[in-house]
N, CA, C and O atoms as a DFTB+ gen file, in Angstrom:
444 C
 N C O
     1  1       0.981      -1.103      -0.147
     2  2       0.167       0.027       0.023
     3  2       0.876       1.259       0.056
     4  3       1.707       1.444       0.945
     5  1       0.592       2.336      -1.018
     6  2       1.065       3.457      -1.020
     7  2       0.998       5.082      -0.349
     8  3       0.040       5.780      -0.683
     9  1       1.747       5.491       0.333
    10  2       0.922       6.641       1.044
    11  2       0.805       7.522       0.619
    12  3       1.768       8.068       0.081
    13  1      -0.911       8.328       0.658
    14  2      -0.672       9.312      -0.685
    15  2       0.350      10.862      -0.256
    16  3       0.398      11.124       0.946
    17  1       0.753      11.363      -0.770
    18  2       1.767      12.207      -0.884
    19  2       1.442      13.715      -0.614
    20  3       0.536      14.204      -1.288
    21  1       1.992      14.388       0.168
    22  2       1.980      15.826       0.804
    23  2       2.589      17.056       0.749
    24  3       2.735      17.473       1.898
    25  1       3.048      17.893      -0.150
    26  2       4.149      18.412      -0.249
    27  2       3.966      19.702       0.466
    28  3       3.195      20.551       0.020
    29  1       5.036      19.986       2.186
    30  2       4.334      20.931       2.839
    31  2       5.024      22.289       1.983
    32  3       5.940      22.222       1.164
    33  1       4.224      23.643       2.480
    34  2       4.736      24.814       1.914
    35  2       6.074      25.107       1.888
    36  3       6.596      25.774       0.994
    37  1       6.795      24.526       3.056
    38  2       7.977      24.885       2.765
    39  2       9.069      23.726       1.611
    40  3      10.100      24.173       1.107
    41  1       8.750      22.732       1.441
    42  2       8.873      21.520       0.231
    43  2       8.825      21.954      -0.556
    44  3       9.693      21.591      -1.350
    45  1       7.720      23.210      -1.140
    46  2       7.761      23.388      -2.013
    47  2       8.535      24.489      -2.830
    48  3       8.755      24.566      -4.039
    49  1       8.931      25.442      -1.628
    50  2       9.588      26.755      -2.100
    51  2      10.924      26.006      -1.812
    52  3      11.530      26.146      -2.875
    53  1      11.401      25.579      -1.314
    54  2      12.772      25.315      -1.010
    55  2      12.867      23.954      -2.491
    56  3      14.008      23.741      -2.900
    57  1      11.899      23.285      -3.059
    58  2      12.323      22.472      -4.415
    59  2      12.192      22.878      -5.539
    60  3      12.542      22.202      -6.506
    61  1      11.525      24.373      -5.673
    62  2      11.116      25.218      -6.653
    63  2      12.739      26.712      -6.545
    64  3      12.800      27.731      -7.232
    65  1      13.542      26.351      -5.702
    66  2      14.031      28.138      -5.392
    67  2      15.710      26.949      -5.653
    68  3      16.823      27.475      -5.615
    69  1      15.615      26.065      -5.790
    70  2      17.230      24.434      -5.894
    71  2      16.766      24.522      -7.307
    72  3      17.578      25.199      -7.937
    73  1      15.648      24.051      -8.162
    74  2      14.787      24.076      -9.574
    75  2      15.233      25.017     -10.493
    76  3      15.672      24.793     -11.621
    77  1      15.064      26.301      -9.822
    78  2      15.962      27.852     -10.414
    79  2      16.989      27.663     -10.681
    80  3      17.515      27.724     -11.792
    81  1      17.427      27.402      -9.690
    82  2      19.446      27.030      -9.377
    83  2      19.739      26.420     -10.489
    84  3      20.546      26.980     -11.231
    85  1      19.198      25.200     -10.868
    86  2      19.654      24.688     -11.339
    87  2      19.409      25.210     -13.024
    88  3      20.325      25.385     -13.829
    89  1      18.254      25.360     -13.241
    90  2      18.224      26.092     -14.216
    91  2      19.191      27.348     -14.831
    92  3      19.434      27.423     -16.036
    93  1      19.688      28.281     -13.879
    94  2      20.513      29.327     -13.836
    95  2      21.548      29.029     -14.324
    96  3      21.876      29.296     -15.480
    97  1      22.530      28.143     -13.113
    98  2      23.569      27.614     -13.266
    99  2      24.174      26.239     -13.982
   100  3      25.385      26.104     -14.154
   101  1      23.280      25.311     -14.350
   102  2      23.387      23.736     -14.791
   103  2      22.897      23.453     -15.980
   104  3      23.333      22.484     -16.600
   105  1      21.677      24.444     -16.612
   106  2      21.098      24.130     -17.769
   107  2      19.458      23.678     -17.649
   108  3      19.024      23.662     -16.498
   109  1      18.736      23.398     -18.477
   110  2      17.302      22.704     -18.183
   111  2      17.755      21.355     -17.902
   112  3      17.232      20.618     -17.065
   113  1      18.421      21.157     -18.392
   114  2      18.656      19.252     -18.376
   115  2      18.573      18.710     -17.418
   116  3      17.752      17.858     -17.081
   117  1      20.154      19.524     -16.391
   118  2      19.810      19.140     -15.130
   119  2      19.095      19.831     -13.874
   120  3      19.209      19.669     -12.659
   121  1      18.349      20.631     -14.636
   122  2      17.245      20.397     -13.537
   123  2      15.949      19.516     -14.001
   124  3      14.846      19.389     -13.470
   125  1      16.348      19.112     -14.862
   126  2      15.227      18.110     -15.224
   127  2      15.478      17.300     -14.708
   128  3      14.543      16.729     -14.148
   129  1      16.800      16.743     -14.555
   130  2      16.860      15.799     -13.512
   131  2      17.024      15.753     -12.051
   132  3      16.950      14.769     -11.314
   133  1      17.238      16.874     -11.782
   134  2      17.005      16.783     -10.219
   135  2      15.436      16.618     -10.120
   136  3      14.949      15.892      -9.253
   137  1      14.762      17.215     -10.905
   138  2      13.684      17.047     -10.875
   139  2      12.533      15.799     -10.268
   140  3      11.748      15.675      -9.329
   141  1      13.106      14.831     -11.716
   142  2      12.806      13.356     -11.771
   143  2      13.669      12.566     -10.142
   144  3      13.137      11.611      -9.576
   145  1      14.540      12.972      -9.809
   146  2      15.528      12.371      -9.006
   147  2      14.706      12.566      -7.438
   148  3      14.684      11.650      -6.616
   149  1      14.024      13.970      -7.189
   150  2      13.116      14.620      -6.394
   151  2      12.112      14.116      -5.989
   152  3      11.759      14.141      -4.810
   153  1      11.208      13.324      -7.360
   154  2      10.301      12.830      -7.573
   155  2      10.268      11.335      -6.908
   156  3       9.463      10.974      -6.050
   157  1      11.826      10.147      -7.764
   158  2      11.851       8.973      -7.267
   159  2      11.650       8.945      -5.998
   160  3      11.055       7.998      -5.485
   161  1      12.184      10.142      -5.172
   162  2      12.172       9.617      -4.135
   163  2      11.545       9.746      -3.554
   164  3      11.673       8.926      -2.644
   165  1      10.793      10.335      -3.418
   166  2       9.216      11.419      -2.593
   167  2       8.300       9.552      -3.126
   168  3       7.677       9.058      -2.186
   169  1       8.284       8.884      -4.194
   170  2       7.611       7.657      -4.713
   171  2       8.019       6.686      -3.880
   172  3       7.182       6.032      -3.258
   173  1       9.532       6.422      -3.731
   174  2      10.208       5.239      -3.085
   175  2       9.654       5.419      -1.666
   176  3       9.188       4.360      -1.246
   177  1       9.549       6.592      -0.669
   178  2       9.257       6.709       0.401
   179  2       7.322       6.367       0.336
   180  3       6.764       5.537       1.053
   181  1       6.938       6.849      -0.233
   182  2       5.221       6.428      -0.236
   183  2       4.857       5.400       0.001
   184  3       3.968       5.144       0.814
   185  1       5.640       4.395      -0.840
   186  2       6.221       3.239      -0.661
   187  2       6.297       2.183       0.412
   188  3       5.716       1.166       0.791
   189  1       7.621       3.191       0.784
   190  2       8.576       2.252       1.899
   191  2       9.266       3.415       2.531
   192  3      10.456       3.698       2.397
   193  1       8.359       4.063       3.248
   194  2       8.246       5.105       4.330
   195  2       9.387       4.814       5.711
   196  3       9.997       5.557       6.480
   197  1       9.324       3.927       5.602
   198  2      10.624       3.511       7.089
   199  2      12.011       3.744       6.527
   200  3      12.908       4.100       7.290
   201  1      12.205       3.588       5.421
   202  2      13.743       3.915       4.559
   203  2      14.295       5.009       4.725
   204  3      15.340       5.211       4.107
   205  1      13.802       5.965       5.542
   206  2      14.695       6.671       5.815
   207  2      14.799       7.101       7.495
   208  3      13.860       6.992       8.283
   209  1      16.152       7.606       7.831
   210  2      16.540       8.172       9.544
   211  2      16.054       8.621      10.212
   212  3      16.346       9.773      10.534
   213  1      14.947       7.871      10.830
   214  2      15.062       9.224      12.073
   215  2      15.889      10.170      12.681
   216  3      17.080      10.256      12.981
   217  1      14.443      11.151      12.806
   218  2      16.155      12.070      13.096
   219  2      15.301      12.596      15.025
   220  3      14.142      12.610      15.439
   221  1      16.356      12.859      15.517
   222  2      16.340      12.834      16.854
   223  2      16.485      14.217      17.194
   224  3      17.469      14.285      17.929
   225  1      15.754      15.894      16.940
   226  2      15.944      17.628      17.368
   227  2      14.836      17.457      18.071
   228  3      13.735      16.920      17.949
   229  1      15.860      18.488      19.372
   230  2      14.702      19.023      20.337
   231  2      13.757      19.855      19.958
   232  3      12.802      19.897      20.734
   233  1      13.687      20.622      18.907
   234  2      12.683      22.149      18.834
   235  2      11.420      21.224      18.689
   236  3      11.407      20.249      17.938
   237  1      10.614      21.519      19.286
   238  2       8.720      20.916      19.067
   239  2       8.381      20.607      17.757
   240  3       7.770      19.578      17.468
   241  1       8.987      21.999      16.395
   242  2       8.425      22.053      15.089
   243  2       9.190      20.713      14.442
   244  3       8.626      20.473      13.374
   245  1      10.150      19.850      14.662
   246  2      10.918      19.152      14.072
   247  2      10.593      17.737      14.615
   248  3      10.764      16.714      13.952
   249  1      10.156      17.766      15.757
   250  2       9.698      16.147      16.423
   251  2       9.032      15.730      14.988
   252  3       8.335      16.178      14.078
   253  1       9.944      14.201      15.552
   254  2       8.883      13.111      14.649
   255  2       9.501      12.971      12.716
   256  3       8.962      12.305      11.832
   257  1      10.546      13.707      12.619
   258  2      11.108      14.172      10.994
   259  2      11.712      12.830      10.763
   260  3      11.667      12.288      11.868
   261  1      12.166      12.142      10.050
   262  2      12.822      11.335       8.706
   263  2      13.499      12.019       8.079
   264  3      13.232      13.184       7.784
   265  1      14.475      11.419       7.773
   266  2      15.409      12.153       6.142
   267  2      15.997      10.988       5.559
   268  3      16.552       9.941       5.892
   269  1      15.575      11.730       4.371
   270  2      15.933      10.314       3.069
   271  2      17.123      11.523       1.863
   272  3      17.071      12.693       1.484
   273  1      17.992      10.427       1.680
   274  2      19.174      11.662       0.365
   275  2      18.525      10.755      -1.007
   276  3      18.396       9.579      -1.347
   277  1      18.149      12.446      -1.646
   278  2      17.804      12.206      -3.089
   279  2      18.817      11.515      -3.837
   280  3      20.000      11.834      -3.713
   281  1      18.442      10.587      -4.611
   282  2      19.210       9.882      -5.227
   283  2      21.212      10.919      -5.931
   284  3      21.728      12.025      -5.769
   285  1      21.579       9.567      -6.692
   286  2      23.111      10.328      -7.156
   287  2      22.373      10.997      -8.030
   288  3      21.142      10.997      -8.011
   289  1      23.271      11.778      -9.076
   290  2      24.113      12.774      -8.503
   291  2      23.859      14.241      -7.878
   292  3      24.506      15.289      -7.891
   293  1      22.106      13.674      -7.093
   294  2      22.014      14.935      -6.329
   295  2      21.537      14.798      -4.543
   296  3      20.805      15.464      -3.811
   297  1      22.540      13.357      -4.324
   298  2      22.264      13.214      -2.298
   299  2      23.088      13.507      -1.430
   300  3      23.712      12.944      -0.531
   301  1      22.881      15.358      -2.241
   302  2      23.555      15.796      -0.868
   303  2      22.840      16.919      -0.347
   304  3      23.224      17.937       0.228
   305  1      20.987      16.231      -0.893
   306  2      20.395      17.076      -0.707
   307  2      19.803      15.582       0.017
   308  3      20.407      14.523      -0.156
   309  1      18.969      15.646       0.563
   310  2      18.174      15.240       1.875
   311  2      16.603      16.030       1.866
   312  3      16.283      17.217       1.813
   313  1      15.559      14.339       1.969
   314  2      14.264      15.171       1.973
   315  2      13.898      15.177       3.421
   316  3      14.026      14.037       3.868
   317  1      13.549      15.907       4.194
   318  2      12.674      15.814       5.311
   319  2      11.503      15.886       5.519
   320  3      10.876      16.945       5.498
   321  1      10.920      14.540       5.801
   322  2       9.328      14.322       6.225
   323  2       8.780      13.626       7.239
   324  3       9.702      13.231       7.954
   325  1       7.358      13.156       7.804
   326  2       7.185      12.935       8.615
   327  2       5.819      11.761       7.860
   328  3       5.383      11.810       6.710
   329  1       5.507      11.012       8.721
   330  2       4.780       9.587       8.408
   331  2       3.209       9.457       8.657
   332  3       3.157       8.249       8.425
   333  1       2.429       9.659       8.833
   334  2       1.228       9.677       9.193
   335  2       0.623       7.843       8.316
   336  3       1.013       7.022       7.486
   337  1      -0.755       8.158       9.448
   338  2      -1.544       7.129       8.598
   339  2      -1.431       6.633       7.240
   340  3      -1.171       5.606       6.613
   341  1      -1.714       7.720       7.100
   342  2      -2.302       7.649       5.271
   343  2      -1.646       8.202       4.696
   344  3      -1.643       7.938       3.494
   345  1      -0.689       9.309       5.211
   346  2      -0.140      10.404       4.416
   347  2       1.360      10.617       4.512
   348  3       1.897      10.147       5.515
   349  1       2.104      11.235       3.651
   350  2       3.483      10.851       3.772
   351  2       3.683      12.394       3.664
   352  3       3.428      12.877       2.561
   353  1       4.123      13.276       4.696
   354  2       4.021      15.107       4.035
   355  2       5.771      15.598       4.156
   356  3       6.506      15.715       5.136
   357  1       5.961      15.767       2.951
   358  2       7.415      16.356       2.517
   359  2       7.808      17.410       3.397
   360  3       7.813      18.359       2.612
   361  1       8.108      17.827       4.400
   362  2       8.085      19.291       4.731
   363  2       9.416      20.163       4.296
   364  3       9.254      21.372       4.461
   365  1      10.777      19.752       3.741
   366  2      11.558      20.311       3.673
   367  2      12.457      19.941       3.208
   368  3      12.888      19.045       3.934
   369  1      13.519      20.176       1.775
   370  2      14.451      19.447       1.533
   371  2      15.644      20.817       1.213
   372  3      15.369      22.003       1.028
   373  1      17.106      20.108       1.232
   374  2      17.798      20.934       1.571
   375  2      19.249      20.009       1.837
   376  3      19.331      18.801       2.063
   377  1      20.442      21.117       1.717
   378  2      21.408      20.792       1.383
   379  2      21.892      19.702       2.638
   380  3      21.222      20.093       3.594
   381  1      22.602      18.698       3.042
   382  2      22.695      17.709       4.051
   383  2      23.880      18.035       4.940
   384  3      24.139      17.368       5.941
   385  1      24.459      18.885       4.618
   386  2      25.307      19.653       5.361
   387  2      25.309      20.803       6.280
   388  3      26.094      21.485       6.939
   389  1      23.738      20.664       5.940
   390  2      23.678      22.558       6.738
   391  2      23.046      22.312       8.131
   392  3      22.359      21.343       8.453
   393  1      23.479      23.587       9.055
   394  2      22.724      22.887      10.297
   395  2      21.454      22.577      10.483
   396  3      20.537      23.388      10.604
   397  1      21.351      21.078      10.516
   398  2      19.792      21.104      10.261
   399  2      18.808      21.516      11.550
   400  3      17.792      22.207      11.473
   401  1      19.308      20.980      12.619
   402  2      18.313      21.895      13.776
   403  2      17.686      23.523      13.381
   404  3      16.667      24.133      13.704
   405  1      18.567      23.755      12.743
   406  2      18.673      25.335      13.038
   407  2      17.825      25.495      11.785
   408  3      16.761      26.034      12.087
   409  1      17.923      25.186      10.328
   410  2      17.568      25.708       9.193
   411  2      16.490      25.142       8.934
   412  3      15.707      25.685       8.155
   413  1      16.136      23.679       9.640
   414  2      14.843      22.952       9.599
   415  2      13.956      24.156      10.325
   416  3      13.133      24.643       9.549
   417  1      13.957      24.610      11.377
   418  2      12.799      25.689      12.015
   419  2      13.267      26.829      11.055
   420  3      12.145      27.257      10.783
   421  1      13.884      27.410      10.540
   422  2      13.684      28.631       9.869
   423  2      12.840      28.307       8.455
   424  3      12.447      27.197       8.094
   425  1      12.672      29.583       7.757
   426  2      11.975      29.391       6.936
   427  2      12.789      29.259       5.486
   428  3      14.015      29.373       5.506
   429  1      12.190      29.050       4.401
   430  2      13.181      28.595       2.826
   431  2      14.059      29.386       2.628
   432  3      15.240      29.067       2.491
   433  1      13.547      30.723       2.575
   434  2      14.284      32.151       1.779
   435  2      15.105      32.926       2.677
   436  3      15.689      33.975       2.407
   437  1      15.086      32.142       4.055
   438  2      16.677      32.664       4.668
   439  2      18.014      31.194       4.705
   440  3      19.200      31.203       5.034
   441  1      17.190      30.190       4.251
   442  2      18.779      29.409       3.683
   443  2      19.712      30.052       2.672
   444  3      20.750      29.481       2.338
């Protein structure tokens, strides 16, 4: 059984900002591969949500998050998500080397 996918507003902003960056810096073909890689990771997580690593953050807003890397060559990006009874909520999409507890609690425009 596959979970329904919900993309939070912050996730959508993260995704769009990075897609725009890829278009400007690497071209449309790379941007298209980026979109396909993120979509592929989300489809996989909807089928197997336990694949992602359980995260343990102190901030109340970040409780219950899991993370999963996007496939190569975009594997430095991680999808942060929550699993509900019937829904997988993609919460954020960001570079894994960031100060995650701080960055996840901030709005996307500050990254």
